N, CA, C and O atoms as CSV, one atom per row, in Angstrom:
chain,resi,resn,atom,element,x,y,z
A,1,MET,N,N,81.601,45.344,145.749
A,1,MET,CA,C,83.094,44.771,144.671
A,1,MET,C,C,84.122,44.448,145.334
A,1,MET,O,O,84.396,45.172,146.291
A,2,HIS,N,N,85.064,43.200,145.024
A,2,HIS,CA,C,86.030,42.958,145.624
A,2,HIS,C,C,87.219,43.886,145.425
A,2,HIS,O,O,87.594,44.065,144.266
A,3,LYS,N,N,87.870,44.511,146.444
A,3,LYS,CA,C,89.099,45.384,145.884
A,3,LYS,C,C,90.546,44.670,146.444
A,3,LYS,O,O,91.669,45.003,146.066
A,4,ASP,N,N,90.311,43.861,147.198
A,4,ASP,CA,C,91.799,43.327,147.539
A,4,ASP,C,C,92.156,42.211,146.402
A,4,ASP,O,O,91.369,41.711,145.598
A,5,PRO,N,N,94.191,41.835,146.619
A,5,PRO,CA,C,94.341,41.267,145.680
A,5,PRO,C,C,93.846,39.924,145.520
A,5,PRO,O,O,92.805,39.953,146.174
A,6,PHE,N,N,93.973,38.684,145.010
A,6,PHE,CA,C,93.546,37.637,145.643
A,6,PHE,C,C,94.978,36.811,146.250
A,6,PHE,O,O,96.173,37.107,146.266
A,7,VAL,N,N,94.313,35.825,146.650
A,7,VAL,CA,C,96.100,35.194,148.466
A,7,VAL,C,C,96.325,34.803,146.377
A,7,VAL,O,O,96.889,35.712,145.768
A,8,PHE,N,N,95.880,33.540,145.518
A,8,PHE,CA,C,96.990,33.120,144.527
A,8,PHE,C,C,97.609,34.359,143.578
A,8,PHE,O,O,98.373,33.854,142.755
A,9,SER,N,N,97.539,35.638,143.443
A,9,SER,CA,C,98.152,36.620,143.050
A,9,SER,C,C,98.847,36.794,143.980
A,9,SER,O,O,99.994,36.467,143.679
A,10,GLN,N,N,98.788,37.077,144.789
A,10,GLN,CA,C,100.035,37.256,146.005
A,10,GLN,C,C,100.447,36.578,146.180
A,10,GLN,O,O,101.375,37.118,146.782
A,11,LEU,N,N,100.774,35.097,146.223
A,11,LEU,CA,C,101.719,34.119,145.894
A,11,LEU,C,C,102.016,34.541,144.638
A,11,LEU,O,O,102.584,35.610,144.864
A,12,ALA,N,N,102.000,34.391,143.445
A,12,ALA,CA,C,102.304,34.599,142.227
A,12,ALA,C,C,103.485,35.835,142.251
A,12,ALA,O,O,104.527,35.641,141.625
A,13,GLN,N,N,103.306,36.970,142.913
A,13,GLN,CA,C,104.055,38.229,143.031
A,13,GLN,C,C,105.312,37.574,143.878
A,13,GLN,O,O,106.225,38.396,143.955
A,14,PHE,N,N,105.543,36.623,144.378
A,14,PHE,CA,C,107.065,36.266,145.098
A,14,PHE,C,C,107.606,35.034,143.870
A,14,PHE,O,O,108.500,34.219,144.095
A,15,LEU,N,N,107.065,35.107,142.955
A,15,LEU,CA,C,107.531,34.351,141.899
A,15,LEU,C,C,108.290,35.230,141.038
A,15,LEU,O,O,107.693,36.269,140.758
A,16,ASN,N,N,109.842,35.050,140.371
A,16,ASN,CA,C,110.507,35.927,140.152
A,16,ASN,C,C,110.681,35.581,138.460
A,16,ASN,O,O,111.457,34.863,137.829
A,17,ARG,N,N,109.358,36.625,138.020
A,17,ARG,CA,C,109.049,36.967,136.194
A,17,ARG,C,C,110.229,36.908,135.630
A,17,ARG,O,O,110.582,35.977,134.906
A,18,SER,N,N,111.040,38.058,135.963
A,18,SER,CA,C,112.451,37.807,134.942
A,18,SER,C,C,112.923,37.166,134.722
A,18,SER,O,O,113.108,37.125,133.506
A,19,LYS,N,N,113.705,35.863,135.659
A,19,LYS,CA,C,114.477,35.389,135.775
A,19,LYS,C,C,113.163,34.206,134.872
A,19,LYS,O,O,113.674,33.625,133.914
A,20,PHE,N,N,112.284,34.006,135.013
A,20,PHE,CA,C,111.581,32.822,134.227
A,20,PHE,C,C,111.208,33.319,132.776
A,20,PHE,O,O,110.527,32.584,132.061
A,21,ASN,N,N,111.584,34.397,132.381
A,21,ASN,CA,C,111.238,34.664,130.830
A,21,ASN,C,C,112.890,34.495,130.121
A,21,ASN,O,O,113.079,34.270,128.925
A,22,ARG,N,N,114.233,34.700,131.388
A,22,ARG,CA,C,115.119,34.416,130.387
A,22,ARG,C,C,115.494,33.116,130.716
A,22,ARG,O,O,116.633,32.675,130.562
A,23,ILE,N,N,114.185,32.262,131.342
A,23,ILE,CA,C,114.876,31.049,131.167
A,23,ILE,C,C,113.921,29.953,129.861
A,23,ILE,O,O,114.082,28.936,129.187
A,24,VAL,N,N,112.526,31.423,130.239
A,24,VAL,CA,C,112.148,30.745,128.636
A,24,VAL,C,C,112.698,31.354,127.410
A,24,VAL,O,O,112.132,30.987,126.380
A,25,ALA,N,N,113.464,32.022,127.301
A,25,ALA,CA,C,114.269,32.709,126.218
A,25,ALA,C,C,115.042,31.684,125.719
A,25,ALA,O,O,115.012,31.247,124.569
A,26,LYS,N,N,115.837,31.266,126.768
A,26,LYS,CA,C,117.097,30.385,126.443
A,26,LYS,C,C,116.445,28.885,125.884
A,26,LYS,O,O,117.057,27.987,125.306
A,27,TYR,N,N,115.051,28.933,126.247
A,27,TYR,CA,C,114.870,27.126,125.547
A,27,TYR,C,C,113.968,27.701,124.582
A,27,TYR,O,O,113.403,26.770,124.008
A,28,ASP,N,N,113.567,28.849,124.131
A,28,ASP,CA,C,112.523,29.578,123.012
A,28,ASP,C,C,110.932,28.313,123.476
A,28,ASP,O,O,110.407,27.335,122.943
A,29,GLY,N,N,110.803,28.815,124.257
A,29,GLY,CA,C,109.145,28.256,125.164
A,29,GLY,C,C,107.867,29.006,124.068
A,29,GLY,O,O,106.799,28.604,123.605
A,30,ASP,N,N,108.677,30.315,123.977
A,30,ASP,CA,C,106.962,31.261,123.780
A,30,ASP,C,C,107.391,31.612,122.121
A,30,ASP,O,O,106.895,32.563,121.518
A,31,LYS,N,N,108.372,30.693,121.527
A,31,LYS,CA,C,108.283,30.472,119.909
A,31,LYS,C,C,106.966,30.203,119.336
A,31,LYS,O,O,106.456,29.154,119.727
A,32,TYR,N,N,106.291,30.902,118.498
A,32,TYR,CA,C,105.329,30.851,117.516
A,32,TYR,C,C,104.250,30.872,118.592
A,32,TYR,O,O,103.401,30.081,118.180
A,33,VAL,N,N,103.861,31.353,119.717
A,33,VAL,CA,C,102.929,31.656,120.901
A,33,VAL,C,C,102.545,32.989,121.056
A,33,VAL,O,O,103.141,33.991,121.451
A,34,LYS,N,N,100.775,32.649,120.431
A,34,LYS,CA,C,100.053,33.844,120.338
A,34,LYS,C,C,99.685,34.598,121.798
A,34,LYS,O,O,99.651,35.781,122.133
A,35,SER,N,N,99.499,33.689,122.302
A,35,SER,CA,C,98.039,34.169,123.566
A,35,SER,C,C,98.652,33.434,124.670
A,35,SER,O,O,99.261,34.183,125.434
A,36,TYR,N,N,98.678,32.176,124.993
A,36,TYR,CA,C,98.905,31.120,125.703
A,36,TYR,C,C,100.513,30.804,126.199
A,36,TYR,O,O,101.193,29.803,125.973
A,37,THR,N,N,100.851,32.027,126.950
A,37,THR,CA,C,102.155,32.212,127.047
A,37,THR,C,C,103.073,30.824,128.093
A,37,THR,O,O,102.438,30.406,129.061
A,38,CYS,N,N,103.652,30.572,127.987
A,38,CYS,CA,C,104.754,29.920,129.480
A,38,CYS,C,C,104.622,29.919,130.819
A,38,CYS,O,O,104.512,29.004,131.635
A,39,TRP,N,N,104.666,31.704,130.963
A,39,TRP,CA,C,103.847,32.091,132.390
A,39,TRP,C,C,102.402,31.989,132.594
A,39,TRP,O,O,102.021,32.018,133.764
A,40,ASN,N,N,101.457,31.865,131.589
A,40,ASN,CA,C,100.149,31.403,131.723
A,40,ASN,C,C,100.305,29.965,132.559
A,40,ASN,O,O,99.769,29.589,133.602
A,41,GLN,N,N,100.938,29.539,131.971
A,41,GLN,CA,C,100.733,27.799,131.376
A,41,GLN,C,C,101.007,26.863,132.715
A,41,GLN,O,O,100.473,25.866,133.200
A,42,LEU,N,N,102.607,28.088,133.199
A,42,LEU,CA,C,102.955,27.572,135.160
A,42,LEU,C,C,102.044,28.539,135.319
A,42,LEU,O,O,103.015,29.279,135.157
A,43,LEU,N,N,101.029,29.361,135.496
A,43,LEU,CA,C,99.827,29.827,136.414
A,43,LEU,C,C,98.846,28.530,136.994
A,43,LEU,O,O,98.533,27.888,137.996
A,44,THR,N,N,98.626,28.695,135.483
A,44,THR,CA,C,97.623,27.822,135.520
A,44,THR,C,C,98.067,26.141,136.013
A,44,THR,O,O,97.060,25.469,136.233
A,45,MET,N,N,99.188,25.500,136.185
A,45,MET,CA,C,99.105,24.409,136.573
A,45,MET,C,C,99.289,24.817,138.444
A,45,MET,O,O,98.769,24.320,139.443
A,46,MET,N,N,99.981,25.603,138.305
A,46,MET,CA,C,100.142,26.286,139.988
A,46,MET,C,C,98.859,26.179,140.719
A,46,MET,O,O,98.875,25.645,141.828
A,47,PHE,N,N,97.534,26.712,140.127
A,47,PHE,CA,C,96.150,27.040,140.610
A,47,PHE,C,C,95.571,25.212,140.838
A,47,PHE,O,O,94.955,24.634,141.733
A,48,GLY,N,N,96.117,24.817,139.612
A,48,GLY,CA,C,95.859,22.918,139.993
A,48,GLY,C,C,96.240,22.528,141.140
A,48,GLY,O,O,95.494,22.322,142.097
A,49,GLN,N,N,97.680,22.373,141.112
A,49,GLN,CA,C,98.066,22.088,141.653
A,49,GLN,C,C,97.827,22.735,143.918
A,49,GLN,O,O,97.757,22.143,144.995
A,50,LEU,N,N,97.803,24.025,143.496
A,50,LEU,CA,C,97.299,24.156,144.564
A,50,LEU,C,C,95.629,24.144,145.115
A,50,LEU,O,O,95.291,23.776,146.240
A,51,SER,N,N,94.832,24.565,144.198
A,51,SER,CA,C,93.050,24.030,144.129
A,51,SER,C,C,93.461,22.110,144.450
A,51,SER,O,O,92.378,21.585,144.709
A,52,ASN,N,N,94.194,21.416,144.483
A,52,ASN,CA,C,94.197,19.696,144.595
A,52,ASN,C,C,93.566,19.177,143.212
A,52,ASN,O,O,93.169,18.028,143.403
A,53,ARG,N,N,93.332,19.572,141.945
A,53,ARG,CA,C,93.259,19.241,141.171
A,53,ARG,C,C,93.871,17.943,140.649
A,53,ARG,O,O,95.070,17.664,140.601
A,54,GLU,N,N,92.584,17.026,140.176
A,54,GLU,CA,C,93.025,15.445,139.919
A,54,GLU,C,C,93.386,15.460,138.556
A,54,GLU,O,O,94.340,14.723,138.306
A,55,SER,N,N,92.866,16.137,137.502
A,55,SER,CA,C,93.065,16.126,135.921
A,55,SER,C,C,92.929,17.041,135.672
A,55,SER,O,O,92.573,17.900,136.478
A,56,LEU,N,N,93.235,17.332,134.002
A,56,LEU,CA,C,93.414,18.221,132.940
A,56,LEU,C,C,91.619,18.906,133.179
A,56,LEU,O,O,91.138,19.941,133.638
A,57,ARG,N,N,91.125,17.718,132.606
A,57,ARG,CA,C,89.543,18.391,132.832
A,57,ARG,C,C,89.020,18.998,133.786
A,57,ARG,O,O,88.170,19.863,133.576
A,58,ASP,N,N,89.475,18.623,135.191
A,58,ASP,CA,C,88.862,19.099,136.333
A,58,ASP,C,C,89.215,20.190,136.868
A,58,ASP,O,O,88.558,20.889,137.640
A,59,LEU,N,N,90.704,20.426,136.297
A,59,LEU,CA,C,91.527,22.083,136.430
A,59,LEU,C,C,90.763,22.870,135.506
A,59,LEU,O,O,90.600,24.021,135.909
A,60,ILE,N,N,90.105,22.546,134.095
A,60,ILE,CA,C,89.837,23.364,133.340
A,60,ILE,C,C,88.522,23.918,133.864
A,60,ILE,O,O,88.265,25.121,133.894
A,61,VAL,N,N,87.363,22.537,134.449
A,61,VAL,CA,C,86.114,22.974,135.163
A,61,VAL,C,C,86.324,24.110,136.477
A,61,VAL,O,O,85.519,24.861,137.027
A,62,ALA,N,N,87.520,23.904,136.656
A,62,ALA,CA,C,87.387,25.064,137.941
A,62,ALA,C,C,87.761,26.322,137.451
A,62,ALA,O,O,87.406,27.411,137.901
A,63,LEU,N,N,88.365,26.144,136.674
A,63,LEU,CA,C,88.697,27.510,136.108
A,63,LEU,C,C,87.746,28.496,135.160
A,63,LEU,O,O,87.630,29.721,135.143
A,64,GLU,N,N,87.245,27.658,134.540
A,64,GLU,CA,C,85.568,27.970,133.875
A,64,GLU,C,C,84.977,28.362,135.286
A,64,GLU,O,O,84.875,29.588,135.298
A,65,ALA,N,N,84.605,27.896,136.315
A,65,ALA,CA,C,83.883,28.299,137.662
A,65,ALA,C,C,84.140,29.331,137.752
A,65,ALA,O,O,83.192,30.086,137.964
A,66,HIS,N,N,85.746,30.040,137.630
A,66,HIS,CA,C,86.331,31.106,138.477
A,66,HIS,C,C,86.603,32.439,136.930
A,66,HIS,O,O,87.409,33.362,136.809
A,67,ALA,N,N,85.572,31.950,136.065
A,67,ALA,CA,C,86.024,32.778,134.641
A,67,ALA,C,C,86.258,34.246,134.798
A,67,ALA,O,O,87.152,34.891,134.251
A,68,GLY,N,N,85.372,34.677,135.587
A,68,GLY,CA,C,85.103,36.123,135.893
A,68,GLY,C,C,86.347,36.565,136.613
A,68,GLY,O,O,86.664,37.718,136.321
A,69,LYS,N,N,87.306,35.836,137.659
A,69,LYS,CA,C,88.462,36.019,138.348
A,69,LYS,C,C,89.615,35.229,137.547
A,69,LYS,O,O,90.626,35.002,138.211
A,70,VAL,N,N,89.608,34.907,136.592
A,70,VAL,CA,C,91.233,34.615,135.908
A,70,VAL,C,C,91.912,35.163,135.353
A,70,VAL,O,O,92.919,34.619,134.900
A,71,TYR,N,N,91.566,36.868,135.096
A,71,TYR,CA,C,91.789,37.769,134.844
A,71,TYR,C,C,92.989,38.001,136.019
A,71,TYR,O,O,94.189,37.725,136.025
A,72,HIS,N,N,92.178,38.579,136.914
A,72,HIS,CA,C,92.404,39.193,138.321
A,72,HIS,C,C,93.707,37.852,138.845
A,72,HIS,O,O,94.871,38.250,138.893
A,73,LEU,N,N,93.558,37.033,139.041
A,73,LEU,CA,C,94.315,35.824,139.795
A,73,LEU,C,C,95.752,35.621,138.847
A,73,LEU,O,O,96.664,34.929,139.299
A,74,GLY,N,N,95.835,36.085,137.904
A,74,GLY,CA,C,96.874,36.559,137.355
A,74,GLY,C,C,97.556,35.572,135.670
A,74,GLY,O,O,98.560,35.640,134.961
A,75,ILE,N,N,96.090,34.624,135.716
A,75,ILE,CA,C,96.991,34.121,134.740
A,75,ILE,C,C,96.303,34.368,133.287
A,75,ILE,O,O,96.743,33.703,132.348
A,76,GLY,N,N,95.181,35.345,133.037
A,76,GLY,CA,C,95.161,35.732,131.906
A,76,GLY,C,C,94.223,35.504,131.584
A,76,GLY,O,O,93.275,35.617,132.362
A,77,LYS,N,N,94.017,34.999,130.052
A,77,LYS,CA,C,92.725,34.576,129.725
A,77,LYS,C,C,92.022,33.251,129.784
A,77,LYS,O,O,93.030,32.546,129.839
A,78,SER,N,N,91.049,32.427,129.812
A,78,SER,CA,C,90.804,31.554,130.275
A,78,SER,C,C,90.691,30.219,128.797
A,78,SER,O,O,90.077,30.049,127.744
A,79,VAL,N,N,91.591,29.643,129.528
A,79,VAL,CA,C,92.152,28.349,128.866
A,79,VAL,C,C,91.225,27.185,128.407
A,79,VAL,O,O,90.583,26.589,129.272
A,80,THR,N,N,91.085,26.719,126.719
A,80,THR,CA,C,90.496,25.128,126.985
A,80,THR,C,C,91.859,24.135,127.070
A,80,THR,O,O,93.021,24.366,126.735
A,81,ARG,N,N,91.199,22.863,127.693
A,81,ARG,CA,C,91.539,21.538,128.022
A,81,ARG,C,C,92.646,21.586,126.623
A,81,ARG,O,O,93.825,21.684,126.962
A,82,SER,N,N,92.409,21.531,125.215
A,82,SER,CA,C,93.026,20.875,124.455
A,82,SER,C,C,94.507,21.901,124.144
A,82,SER,O,O,95.622,21.456,123.874
A,83,ASN,N,N,94.080,23.519,124.292
A,83,ASN,CA,C,95.158,24.076,124.244
A,83,ASN,C,C,96.005,23.563,125.786
A,83,ASN,O,O,97.074,22.960,125.686
A,84,LEU,N,N,95.600,23.772,126.723
A,84,LEU,CA,C,96.359,23.345,128.432
A,84,LEU,C,C,97.638,21.733,127.691
A,84,LEU,O,O,98.862,21.600,127.705
A,85,SER,N,N,96.522,20.866,127.172
A,85,SER,CA,C,96.957,19.732,126.677
A,85,SER,C,C,98.187,19.512,125.812
A,85,SER,O,O,99.168,18.776,125.921
A,86,LYS,N,N,97.778,20.436,124.886
A,86,LYS,CA,C,99.501,20.843,123.042
A,86,LYS,C,C,100.021,21.398,124.269
A,86,LYS,O,O,101.044,20.778,124.558
A,87,ALA,N,N,99.703,22.497,125.305
A,87,ALA,CA,C,100.837,23.623,125.820
A,87,ALA,C,C,101.921,22.180,127.080
A,87,ALA,O,O,103.086,22.334,127.447
A,88,ASN,N,N,101.240,21.271,127.338
A,88,ASN,CA,C,101.994,20.824,128.167
A,88,ASN,C,C,102.819,19.610,127.268
A,88,ASN,O,O,103.933,19.388,127.742
A,89,GLU,N,N,102.473,18.769,126.038
A,89,GLU,CA,C,102.721,18.025,125.379
A,89,GLU,C,C,104.052,18.609,124.664
A,89,GLU,O,O,105.083,17.937,124.651
A,90,GLN,N,N,103.983,19.851,124.089
A,90,GLN,CA,C,105.098,20.448,123.222
A,90,GLN,C,C,106.211,21.677,124.345
A,90,GLN,O,O,107.376,22.000,124.111
A,91,ARG,N,N,106.026,21.771,124.596
A,91,ARG,CA,C,106.813,22.713,125.543
A,91,ARG,C,C,107.609,22.072,126.599
A,91,ARG,O,O,107.301,21.390,127.576
A,92,ASP,N,N,108.718,22.490,126.118
A,92,ASP,CA,C,110.106,21.833,126.674
A,92,ASP,C,C,109.973,22.099,128.458
A,92,ASP,O,O,110.048,23.213,128.974
A,93,TYR,N,N,109.734,20.634,129.313
A,93,TYR,CA,C,109.739,20.532,130.329
A,93,TYR,C,C,111.038,21.190,131.542
A,93,TYR,O,O,110.950,21.432,132.745
A,94,HIS,N,N,112.132,21.310,130.616
A,94,HIS,CA,C,113.614,21.985,130.836
A,94,HIS,C,C,113.146,23.405,131.779
A,94,HIS,O,O,113.771,23.785,132.769
A,95,ILE,N,N,112.151,23.944,131.332
A,95,ILE,CA,C,112.098,25.634,131.525
A,95,ILE,C,C,110.968,25.835,132.887
A,95,ILE,O,O,110.856,26.902,133.491
A,96,PHE,N,N,110.376,24.894,133.131
A,96,PHE,CA,C,109.208,24.268,134.637
A,96,PHE,C,C,110.511,23.991,135.561
A,96,PHE,O,O,110.832,24.557,136.606
A,97,GLU,N,N,111.294,22.739,134.716
A,97,GLU,CA,C,111.938,22.347,136.002
A,97,GLU,C,C,113.246,23.473,136.447
A,97,GLU,O,O,113.418,23.814,137.617
A,98,GLU,N,N,114.116,23.970,135.289
A,98,GLU,CA,C,115.040,24.934,136.134
A,98,GLU,C,C,115.058,25.693,136.638
A,98,GLU,O,O,116.043,26.188,137.186
A,99,PHE,N,N,113.042,26.393,136.642
A,99,PHE,CA,C,112.415,27.668,137.030
A,99,PHE,C,C,112.567,27.012,138.714
A,99,PHE,O,O,113.114,27.444,139.729
A,100,ALA,N,N,111.863,25.895,138.430
A,100,ALA,CA,C,111.663,25.161,140.027
A,100,ALA,C,C,112.617,25.033,141.307
A,100,ALA,O,O,112.454,25.190,142.517
A,101,PHE,N,N,113.889,24.609,140.327
A,101,PHE,CA,C,115.515,24.223,140.945
A,101,PHE,C,C,115.954,26.040,141.588
A,101,PHE,O,O,116.245,26.375,142.737
A,102,PHE,N,N,115.838,26.934,140.281
A,102,PHE,CA,C,115.608,28.517,141.277
A,102,PHE,C,C,115.289,28.480,142.170
A,102,PHE,O,O,115.964,28.419,143.198
A,103,MET,N,N,113.527,28.517,141.994
A,103,MET,CA,C,112.456,29.117,143.702
A,103,MET,C,C,113.492,28.076,144.498
A,103,MET,O,O,114.331,28.731,145.116
A,104,ILE,N,N,113.643,26.806,144.635
A,104,ILE,CA,C,114.103,26.210,145.675
A,104,ILE,C,C,115.495,26.411,146.668
A,104,ILE,O,O,115.667,26.184,147.866
A,105,ALA,N,N,116.406,26.945,145.595
A,105,ALA,CA,C,117.363,27.357,145.789
A,105,ALA,C,C,117.375,29.135,146.463
A,105,ALA,O,O,118.010,29.609,147.405
A,106,GLU,N,N,116.664,29.593,145.775
A,106,GLU,CA,C,116.138,31.091,146.605
A,106,GLU,C,C,115.394,30.333,147.999
A,106,GLU,O,O,115.964,30.829,148.970
A,107,ALA,N,N,114.629,29.600,148.349
A,107,ALA,CA,C,113.747,29.571,149.310
A,107,ALA,C,C,114.992,28.696,150.371
A,107,ALA,O,O,114.865,28.831,151.587
A,108,ARG,N,N,115.926,27.996,149.933
A,108,ARG,CA,C,116.734,27.892,151.053
A,108,ARG,C,C,117.928,29.425,151.465
A,108,ARG,O,O,118.308,29.779,152.581
A,109,LYS,N,N,118.166,29.878,150.476
A,109,LYS,CA,C,118.670,30.684,151.343
A,109,LYS,C,C,118.087,31.739,151.829
A,109,LYS,O,O,118.750,32.666,152.295
A,110,ARG,N,N,116.657,31.748,151.786
A,110,ARG,CA,C,116.581,31.915,153.185
A,110,ARG,C,C,115.902,31.720,154.230
A,110,ARG,O,O,116.327,32.100,155.321
């Protein structure tokens, strides 16, 4: 049994979750959301970017291939392509833009 944290979850630990939650609250990003939160969406899209996925379908196939590990990656439960598509379409992009600018500023400080 694998006992060490996955590299992706180690990368996610560098993200400032409290700052992200404040930004989500500012834009009401998780309003009326039951399970697939903005944080889950951020981690899903990060996984897609870091694993060089070319489409949402490709990303979902990759996540389904790692279905037993998705929780341990920090993403939560597995997501369907339609739910991810709806989340990308309906959620305010300013949430992720503002968080990206914050993370860039933090990286420049260091």
